[in-house]
C-alpha positions in Angstrom: 0.0 0.0 0.0 1.4 3.4 -1.0 1.1 6.5 1.2 0.8 9.8 -0.5 1.4 13.5 0.1 0.5 16.5 -2.1 1.8 20.1 -1.8 0.7 22.9 -4.0 3.4 25.2 -5.5 2.7 28.5 -7.2 5.4 30.0 -9.5 4.4 33.1 -11.3 1.3 32.3 -13.4 1.8 28.5 -13.3 0.2 26.4 -10.5 2.1 23.2 -9.9 1.8 20.3 -7.5 4.6 18.3 -5.8 3.4 14.8 -5.3 5.3 12.3 -3.1 4.4 8.6 -3.0 5.8 6.0 -0.7 6.1 2.6 -2.4 6.9 -0.8 -0.9 9.7 -2.6 -2.8 8.7 -6.1 -4.1 11.6 -8.1 -2.9 12.0 -6.8 0.6 10.3 -5.0 3.5 11.7 -1.6 2.7 10.0 1.4 1.2 11.2 4.0 -1.3 9.9 7.5 -2.0 9.0 8.7 -5.5 8.3 12.4 -6.1 7.4 14.6 -9.0 6.2 18.1 -9.8 3.1 18.0 -12.1 -0.1 19.9 -12.9 -2.8 19.5 -10.2 -5.2 17.9 -12.7 -2.7 15.0 -13.2 -1.9 14.4 -9.5 -4.7 11.8 -8.9 -3.8 9.9 -12.0 -0.1 9.7 -11.1 -0.8 8.7 -7.5 -3.1 5.9 -8.7 -0.4 4.2 -10.7 1.5 1.4 -9.1 
């Protein structure tokens, strides 16, 4: 199960979102963090991917 976090960033006229997802690695009990800066309308789609 992945935990997620979203922060909204505003730079000039563009509104961006920094999304961070915690993903469990398949072969072990450890987790890794994957983060990206995308448009707010695409955040739910990106977080829904495995």
